[in-house]
C-alpha positions in Angstrom: 0.0 0.0 0.0 1.0 3.6 -0.5 2.5 5.3 2.5 0.4 8.5 2.8 -0.4 10.7 5.7 -3.7 10.8 7.4 -5.3 13.4 5.2 -3.7 11.8 2.1 -5.4 8.5 3.0 -8.6 10.2 4.0 -9.0 11.8 0.5 -7.7 8.9 -1.5 -10.7 8.1 -3.7 -9.0 5.0 -5.2 -8.7 3.5 -1.7 -5.1 2.5 -2.2 -4.1 3.5 1.3 -6.1 2.9 4.5 -7.0 5.4 7.1 -8.2 2.8 9.7 -4.6 1.7 10.5 -3.8 5.3 11.3 -6.7 6.1 13.6 -7.1 2.8 15.5 -5.2 4.1 18.5 -7.5 7.1 18.7 -10.5 4.9 18.4 -9.2 2.7 21.2 -8.7 5.7 23.5 -12.1 7.1 22.7 -13.6 3.6 23.4 -11.8 3.5 26.7 -13.2 6.9 27.7 -16.7 6.0 26.6 -16.7 2.6 28.4 -15.4 4.3 31.6 -18.2 6.9 31.5 -20.9 4.3 30.8 -19.5 2.2 33.7 -19.6 5.2 36.0 -23.2 6.1 35.0 -24.2 2.5 35.7 -22.7 2.6 39.1 -24.3 6.0 39.9 -27.7 4.8 38.7 -27.3 1.6 40.9 -26.6 3.8 44.0 -29.7 5.8 43.2 -31.7 2.6 43.2 -30.3 1.3 46.5 -27.1 1.5 48.4 -26.7 -2.3 48.5 -27.2 -2.6 44.8 -24.8 0.3 44.2 -22.1 -1.2 46.4 -22.5 -4.5 44.5 -22.1 -2.8 41.2 -19.2 -0.7 42.5 -17.3 -3.7 43.7 -18.3 -6.5 41.3 -20.6 -5.5 38.4 -18.9 -2.3 37.3 -15.4 -3.8 37.0 -16.8 -6.8 35.2 -18.7 -4.7 32.8 -15.7 -2.4 32.2 -13.3 -5.4 31.6 -15.8 -7.2 29.3 -16.5 -4.2 27.1 -12.8 -3.1 27.0 -11.7 -6.6 26.1 -14.5 -6.9 23.4 -13.5 -3.5 21.9 -9.8 -4.5 21.9 -10.5 -7.8 20.1 -12.7 -6.1 17.5 -10.1 -3.5 16.8 -7.3 -6.1 16.6 -9.3 -8.2 14.2 -9.9 -5.1 12.0 -6.2 -4.3 12.0 -5.3 -7.9 11.2 -7.6 -7.7 8.1 -5.9 -4.5 7.0 -2.4 -5.9 7.6 -3.3 -9.0 5.6 -4.5 -6.8 2.8 -1.2 -4.8 2.9 0.9 -8.0 3.0 -1.1 -9.6 0.1 -0.6 -6.4 -2.0 3.1 -6.3 -1.2 3.4 -10.0 -2.1 1.5 -9.4 -5.4 3.8 -6.5 -6.3 6.9 -8.6 -5.6 5.5 -11.5 -7.6 4.7 -9.2 -10.6 8.2 -7.8 -10.5 9.8 -11.3 -10.2 7.7 -12.9 -13.0 7.8 -10.0 -15.4 8.7 -11.3 -18.9 12.2 -10.7 -20.1 12.4 -8.8 -23.3 13.2 -11.1 -26.2 15.7 -10.3 -29.0 13.2 -11.4 -31.6 12.7 -14.8 -33.3 15.6 -17.1 -33.5 17.1 -18.0 -36.9 16.9 -21.6 -37.7 20.2 -23.4 -38.1 21.6 -23.8 -41.6 21.2 -27.2 -43.2 24.5 -29.2 -43.4 26.3 -28.8 -46.7 24.7 -25.5 -47.6 26.5 -22.1 -47.5 25.1 -19.0 -46.1 
C-alpha cells in the first residue's frame, strides 16, 4: 500500500491507502473513555436505586462490565487491524511477484540453423 499521511489517506478516492490503521489508537482511547463513562453512569444509577445494589455494582458489576467491554472492543479493533495488515501483505506479495515474474524482453525470433552442406 502507498504510505500516505492521514489526510492523504482520507481523501484517497482510489482506496489504495487505508485510514483505519492510522486512527485505530485514537478509536481505542475514545472507546476506553466511553466505556469508563458508561460504567460510572451504571454505578451511579445503581446507587440511586439502592445502596446495597450500588455497592455490589461498584465492587463487582462495574469492574466486570468495564473489563468485558474493554476486552471486546480491543478484540474487535485487533481483528480489523489484522484484516488490513493481511491486505497490505497480500498487496506487497502481489507486487513482488509481478516484478519477479515480469517477462524478459526477447531479442526477436531465433534464426533456424543452416542445413548441413549449404552455405550462407
